[in-house]
N, C-alpha and C positions, 0 to 999 in steps of 0.2 A: 776102617776108622776106629779110633780108640773110643772108649766109653767116656772119657773126659771130654773129648771134642763133641760128642753127641749131647752130653749133659750141658755143655756150654751153649751149644746151638739151641737146645730145647729151652734153656733158661732165657736166652736172648729172644727167642720167638715169644715166650710167655711174657717177658717184659715189654716187648714191642706191642703185643696184643693188649696188655694192660694199659699201656700208654695210649694206644688207639681208643680203647674203651673209655678211658678218662676224658680224652679229647672229645669224643662224640657226646658223652654225658654233659660236658661243659658247654658244648655248642647248643645242645637241646635246652639246657637250663637258661642260657643267654637268650635264645629265641623265645622261650616261655616268658622271660622277664620283659623282652621287647613287646610281646603281645599284651602282657598285663599292663605295661606302661601306656601302650596305645589305648587300651580300654579305659584306663584312668583319665587320660587326656580327653578322650571322647566324652566321658561323663562330665568332666569339668567344663568342657565347651558347652554342653547342654545347659549346665547350671549357670553359666556366665550371663545369659540373658535374664534369667530369673533374679539373680543377684543384682544386676543392673537396675531392674525394675524396682526391687526393694530399696535400693539406694535412692532412686528417684523419688519414691514415695516418702522416704525418710526426709529428704531435702524439702519436699513440698509441704510435709507436715510441720517441719521446723519453721518454714517461711510463714505458714498460716499461724503458727504459735506466736511468732514475733509480731505479726500484724495484729492479732487479737490482743496481745499484751500492749502494743502501742495504742490501740483503740481504747483499751481499758484505762490506760494512763491518761489519755486525752479526756475521757469521760470523767475520771476522778478529778482532774484539774478543773473541768467545767463545773462539776458538782461543788467543788470547793469555792469557785468564783461565785456561783449562784448562792451558796450559803452566806458568803460575805455580803453579797448584795442584799439578801434577805435581812441580814443583821442591820445593815445600814438603813433599809426601809423601815424596819421595826423601830429603830431609834428615831427616825424622822417622824413616823406615825405617832410615837409616844410624845414627842415634842409638840406636834400639831394638836394632839389630844389635850395636852396641858394648856396650850395657848387657847384652845377652844373653850375649855372649862373656865379659864380665867375670864373670857369674854362673856360667857353665860353668867358668871358671878357678877361681873361688872354691870351687865344688863339688869340683873336682879336688884343690884344696889341702886341703880338709876331709876328703875320702875317703882313708883310709889305704891302700886297695887300688889306688888310681889311680896310673898311671905318667905322668909329665910328658910332654906332647906326644902322648899316645896318643889323646886325644879329638879328632876332626876339628872344625874351626871353619868356620862358614859366613860368608864375607866378602861374599858377593854377596847384597844384600837382595832381589834378584829371585828367588833360589833358596834356599829354607829349608834349614837343616841337617837331616841325618837324625835320626830319633828316637833318644834315648839309652836304654840298657837298664840303666844303673847302673854301678857300679864292678866288678862281678863278671863275668869273661869265661869 
């Protein structure tokens, strides 16, 4: 055999060995990637339950928030209605107080024993006037 043929055979064997080595390395790398991907999937599956629970808590908290907001709005509306009623009652009480004071004044005018300005007047609708005993002192 000539040296050229031996060199060609040796080069062919070396190329074949290199290709086989590259092929083995690529297979190992792919297998390593498969194992790594499986580990990632396994950890993700473990976290799936925890993430689902977090999502459920977030939904529950949002629902509670909406309920509390609706309740607060209802309470605010009720407070506004009560404030309006109080305003109406204060107006009616003030009118009643005015009418009552007029009646006391009229009684003082009609009573011959009454002295002008002697009878105390209650101007505060929150505090009623003291009871009257009549014109005789």
